[in-house]
N, CA, C and O of each residue as an XYZ file, in Angstrom:
428
protein
N     181.555    106.128     75.401
C     180.201    106.558     75.092
C     179.301    105.328     74.993
O     179.625    104.378     74.280
N     178.198    105.340     75.687
C     177.283    104.206     75.717
C     176.493    104.102     74.421
O     176.057    105.106     73.858
N     176.318    102.868     73.960
C     175.484    102.625     72.785
C     174.168    101.961     73.187
O     173.484    101.373     72.349
N     173.815    102.056     74.475
C     172.577    101.480     74.963
C     171.391    102.320     74.517
O     171.452    103.549     74.514
N     170.306    101.637     74.138
C     169.070    102.317     73.752
C     168.236    102.578     74.999
O     168.155    101.728     75.886
N     167.617    103.750     75.067
C     166.786    104.173     76.183
C     165.425    104.591     75.647
O     165.344    105.273     74.626
N     164.360    104.192     76.323
C     163.019    104.626     75.912
C     162.915    106.135     76.089
O     163.214    106.668     77.158
N     162.492    106.809     75.041
C     162.362    108.268     75.056
C     160.900    108.685     75.221
O     160.584    109.575     76.011
N     160.014    108.032     74.468
C     158.581    108.347     74.522
C     157.837    107.240     73.779
O     158.449    106.291     73.291
N     156.531    107.367     73.699
C     155.743    106.419     72.912
C     155.406    107.052     71.569
O     155.426    108.275     71.428
N     155.099    106.219     70.588
C     154.703    106.741     69.277
C     153.382    107.513     69.376
O     153.141    108.427     68.587
N     152.533    107.155     70.334
C     151.249    107.835     70.512
C     151.433    109.282     70.983
O     150.540    110.111     70.810
N     152.585    109.581     71.573
C     152.847    110.943     72.046
C     153.273    111.889     70.924
O     153.273    113.107     71.097
N     153.635    111.322     69.778
C     154.129    112.140     68.663
C     153.448    111.655     67.386
O     153.991    110.830     66.651
N     152.270    112.173     67.141
C     151.512    111.781     65.956
C     152.142    112.385     64.700
O     152.907    113.344     64.801
N     151.829    111.833     63.503
C     152.404    112.383     62.267
C     152.174    113.888     62.151
O     151.062    114.382     62.341
N     153.251    114.602     61.835
C     153.183    116.054     61.686
C     153.319    116.816     62.989
O     153.180    118.039     63.012
N     153.591    116.100     64.083
C     153.699    116.751     65.381
C     155.113    116.639     65.943
O     155.929    115.842     65.481
N     155.375    117.464     66.957
C     156.636    117.384     67.687
C     156.325    117.271     69.172
O     155.218    117.573     69.619
N     157.327    116.829     69.927
C     157.145    116.554     71.353
C     158.499    116.717     72.036
O     159.523    116.325     71.477
N     158.516    117.281     73.216
C     159.762    117.409     73.975
C     159.871    116.234     74.936
O     158.927    115.909     75.656
N     161.043    115.604     74.932
C     161.322    114.494     75.842
C     162.741    114.665     76.363
O     163.572    115.323     75.737
N     163.005    114.072     77.504
C     164.323    114.208     78.128
C     165.118    112.930     77.974
O     164.602    111.833     78.187
N     166.376    113.081     77.602
C     167.341    111.984     77.534
C     168.440    112.339     78.515
O     169.368    113.082     78.195
N     168.317    111.788     79.729
C     169.211    112.223     80.799
C     168.902    113.678     81.122
O     167.761    114.019     81.433
N     169.915    114.535     81.051
C     169.694    115.962     81.316
C     169.620    116.790     80.045
O     169.755    118.013     80.091
N     169.402    116.125     78.895
C     169.324    116.821     77.606
C     167.884    116.808     77.105
O     167.279    115.745     76.959
N     167.341    117.989     76.845
C     166.003    118.095     76.255
C     166.117    117.841     74.754
O     166.964    118.419     74.073
N     165.242    116.961     74.251
C     165.203    116.662     72.825
C     163.830    117.020     72.276
O     162.815    116.829     72.947
N     163.804    117.532     71.069
C     162.543    117.711     70.369
C     162.427    116.529     69.407
O     163.255    116.349     68.514
N     161.381    115.730     69.612
C     161.121    114.538     68.811
C     160.055    114.900     67.793
O     159.031    115.492     68.135
N     160.300    114.541     66.537
C     159.388    114.894     65.455
C     158.977    113.627     64.717
O     159.803    112.756     64.445
N     157.682    113.536     64.394
C     157.180    112.474     63.534
C     156.977    113.097     62.164
O     155.982    113.780     61.920
N     157.927    112.856     61.277
C     157.886    113.427     59.922
C     157.560    112.308     58.939
O     158.398    111.454     58.653
N     156.337    112.324     58.430
C     155.878    111.304     57.472
C     156.056    109.884     58.007
O     156.414    108.976     57.257
N     155.807    109.693     59.302
C     155.900    108.367     59.892
C     157.294    107.968     60.345
O     157.470    106.900     60.930
N     158.279    108.801     60.086
C     159.643    108.565     60.549
C     159.906    109.477     61.739
O     159.488    110.635     61.750
N     160.596    108.950     62.732
C     160.865    109.722     63.941
C     162.301    110.243     63.924
O     163.238    109.541     63.544
N     162.438    111.495     64.349
C     163.740    112.160     64.422
C     163.830    112.893     65.751
O     162.818    113.325     66.303
N     165.048    113.028     66.259
C     165.257    113.756     67.514
C     166.438    114.698     67.362
O     167.515    114.314     66.905
N     166.206    115.939     67.757
C     167.247    116.962     67.759
C     167.364    117.517     69.168
O     166.390    117.551     69.920
N     168.572    117.952     69.514
C     168.710    118.659     70.777
C     167.812    119.886     70.713
O     167.814    120.604     69.713
N     167.056    120.129     71.755
C     166.072    121.225     71.783
C     166.783    122.540     72.087
O     166.532    123.189     73.102
N     167.688    122.916     71.165
C     168.513    124.110     71.392
C     168.979    124.673     70.055
O     169.667    123.994     69.292
N     168.607    125.896     69.781
C     169.075    126.570     68.576
C     170.579    126.837     68.719
O     171.033    127.294     69.768
N     171.337    126.556     67.676
C     172.782    126.749     67.742
C     173.184    128.213     67.601
O     174.350    128.557     67.799
N     172.245    129.064     67.266
C     172.565    130.480     67.141
C     172.541    131.186     68.494
O     173.453    131.946     68.819
N     171.491    130.933     69.283
C     171.300    131.734     70.492
C     170.886    130.889     71.695
O     170.385    131.434     72.679
N     171.085    129.568     71.640
C     170.770    128.684     72.760
C     169.344    128.871     73.258
O     169.109    129.050     74.453
N     168.394    128.827     72.324
C     166.977    128.994     72.640
C     166.246    127.699     72.285
O     166.683    126.976     71.390
N     165.149    127.396     72.965
C     164.396    126.165     72.745
C     163.777    126.125     71.348
O     162.956    126.975     71.003
N     164.173    125.136     70.547
C     163.571    124.965     69.222
C     162.100    124.573     69.323
O     161.292    124.933     68.466
N     161.765    123.840     70.367
C     160.387    123.367     70.527
C     159.389    124.504     70.694
O     158.188    124.294     70.528
N     159.854    125.692     71.016
C     158.958    126.851     71.146
C     158.505    127.346     69.777
O     157.530    128.091     69.674
N     159.205    126.937     68.734
C     158.890    127.390     67.385
C     158.069    126.381     66.611
O     157.854    125.261     67.076
N     157.605    126.775     65.421
C     156.768    125.887     64.617
C     157.577    124.816     63.882
O     158.697    125.054     63.430
N     156.977    123.640     63.779
C     157.492    122.567     62.934
C     156.598    122.517     61.703
O     155.375    122.452     61.829
N     157.192    122.547     60.518
C     156.441    122.507     59.268
C     156.541    121.108     58.671
O     157.576    120.755     58.104
N     155.480    120.302     58.788
C     155.543    118.941     58.278
C     155.675    118.866     56.756
O     156.126    117.848     56.231
N     155.293    119.913     56.049
C     155.408    119.913     54.583
C     156.863    119.990     54.135
O     157.234    119.397     53.122
N     157.693    120.723     54.890
C     159.091    120.906     54.503
C     160.066    120.129     55.378
O     161.233    119.977     55.016
N     159.601    119.634     56.527
C     160.486    118.937     57.449
C     161.426    119.882     58.175
O     162.543    119.510     58.532
N     160.964    121.115     58.391
C     161.800    122.126     59.036
C     161.181    122.579     60.353
O     159.961    122.616     60.513
N     162.064    122.923     61.295
C     161.640    123.527     62.552
C     162.311    124.890     62.628
O     163.477    125.046     62.266
N     161.558    125.868     63.104
C     162.051    127.252     63.127
C     162.203    127.741     64.560
O     161.324    127.530     65.395
N     163.308    128.386     64.831
C     163.522    129.024     66.121
C     162.754    130.349     66.118
O     162.947    131.180     65.231
N     161.891    130.538     67.104
C     161.077    131.750     67.135
C     161.872    132.985     67.545
O     161.406    134.110     67.363
N     163.054    132.785     68.090
C     163.822    133.935     68.567
C     164.315    134.814     67.416
O     164.111    136.028     67.435
N     164.962    134.210     66.413
C     165.499    134.993     65.293
C     165.206    134.402     63.920
O     165.698    134.915     62.915
N     164.413    133.333     63.856
C     163.982    132.794     62.564
C     164.917    131.779     61.921
O     164.718    131.434     60.756
N     165.922    131.290     62.629
C     166.777    130.240     62.064
C     165.932    128.988     61.856
O     165.068    128.667     62.671
N     166.196    128.279     60.746
C     165.459    127.052     60.441
C     166.434    125.886     60.324
O     167.573    126.042     59.885
N     165.947    124.702     60.733
C     166.761    123.493     60.730
C     165.972    122.353     60.111
O     164.753    122.273     60.268
N     166.673    121.470     59.406
C     166.072    120.266     58.853
C     165.961    119.243     59.981
O     166.969    118.888     60.592
N     164.746    118.765     60.263
C     164.562    117.844     61.385
C     165.188    116.480     61.116
O     165.459    115.730     62.053
N     165.421    116.151     59.845
C     165.986    114.838     59.497
C     167.484    114.768     59.760
O     168.024    113.688     59.996
N     168.159    115.916     59.722
C     169.622    115.911     59.850
C     170.155    116.896     60.883
O     171.289    116.760     61.343
N     169.346    117.885     61.248
C     169.808    118.942     62.137
C     170.503    120.069     61.396
O     170.933    121.043     62.014
N     170.618    119.952     60.085
C     171.313    120.956     59.273
C     170.683    122.338     59.427
O     169.462    122.484     59.378
N     171.533    123.353     59.613
C     171.068    124.745     59.636
C     170.764    125.152     58.199
O     171.593    124.964     57.309
N     169.583    125.707     57.973
C     169.142    126.021     56.616
C     169.215    127.494     56.261
O     169.151    127.843     55.083
N     169.346    128.364     57.251
C     169.418    129.793     56.957
C     170.016    130.545     58.141
O     169.971    130.070     59.276
N     170.578    131.724     57.866
C     171.076    132.558     58.959
C     169.910    132.967     59.859
O     168.765    132.997     59.407
N     170.179    133.272     61.081
C     171.480    133.527     61.669
C     172.210    132.292     62.187
O     173.310    132.421     62.724
N     171.629    131.092     62.043
C     172.317    129.875     62.483
C     173.165    129.319     61.346
O     172.722    129.268     60.198
N     174.369    128.910     61.668
C     175.271    128.319     60.686
C     175.702    126.911     61.086
O     176.112    126.122     60.234
N     175.612    126.593     62.371
C     176.004    125.279     62.876
C     174.772    124.380     62.979
O     173.694    124.854     63.338
N     174.916    123.097     62.671
C     173.772    122.183     62.804
C     173.414    121.937     64.259
O     174.232    122.118     65.160
N     172.182    121.524     64.463
C     171.716    121.088     65.778
C     172.090    119.609     65.913
O     172.010    118.851     64.946
N     172.492    119.216     67.098
C     172.881    117.825     67.327
C     171.678    116.911     67.138
O     170.615    117.122     67.722
N     171.872    115.898     66.314
C     170.838    114.917     65.992
C     171.122    113.619     66.748
O     172.281    113.242     66.920
N     170.067    112.936     67.199
C     170.204    111.704     67.969
C     169.574    110.538     67.206
O     168.503    110.694     66.619
N     170.228    109.369     67.209
C     169.651    108.198     66.551
C     168.449    107.668     67.333
O     168.456    107.611     68.563
N     167.418    107.283     66.579
C     166.204    106.723     67.160
C     165.879    105.397     66.502
O     166.279    105.133     65.368
N     165.150    104.569     67.227
C     164.537    103.382     66.640
C     163.168    103.217     67.290
O     162.943    103.674     68.411
N     162.264    102.566     66.581
C     160.902    102.360     67.071
C     160.635    100.867     67.135
O     160.837    100.145     66.158
N     160.175    100.409     68.305
C     159.793     99.010     68.497
C     158.589     98.946     69.415
O     158.588     99.539     70.494
N     157.571     98.228     68.987
C     156.381     97.970     69.820
C     155.777     99.248     70.388
O     155.383     99.278     71.554
N     155.699    100.299     69.583
C     155.071    101.537     70.014
C     155.928    102.414     70.900
O     155.451    103.420     71.426
N     157.196    102.045     71.073
C     158.110    102.846     71.878
C     159.197    103.435     70.994
O     159.694    102.776     70.081
N     159.561    104.677     71.273
C     160.652    105.351     70.572
C     161.871    105.306     71.483
O     161.836    105.784     72.616
N     162.951    104.723     70.968
C     164.201    104.588     71.706
C     165.243    105.556     71.153
O     165.248    105.875     69.964
N     166.116    106.013     72.035
C     167.184    106.934     71.660
C     168.495    106.408     72.226
O     168.514    105.650     73.195
N     169.593    106.830     71.595
C     170.922    106.548     72.147
C     171.832    107.732     71.803
O     171.491    108.593     70.992
N     172.981    107.741     72.440
C     173.961    108.799     72.158
C     174.405    108.739     70.703
O     174.562    107.646     70.158
N     174.612    109.889     70.059
C     175.151    109.881     68.704
C     176.567    109.306     68.688
O     177.292    109.361     69.682
N     176.935    108.761     67.543
C     178.308    108.308     67.379
C     178.395    106.862     67.358
O     179.488    106.311     67.227
């Protein structure tokens, strides 16, 4: 597994309280700027394989909701917070340098 960092997007594309979809290879990620910290989750609900980015991100709670059945996930960890999802969403490590958001494979 590669530990190389890859540019995912710019910080200007994801302002505080916003989310943005970016591609890491063939994997869609939803990137969130939560209180100035950047997080990336696989853009896929673990309950029904639906795009998380289609749902609302709540900057007050740090949660993203799947619009299909209402499952919610913590954007900081990918943890499933309520049924019908029980499995976490895969989270990706990020770093920010010079206005660029970098991603690498988890692990």
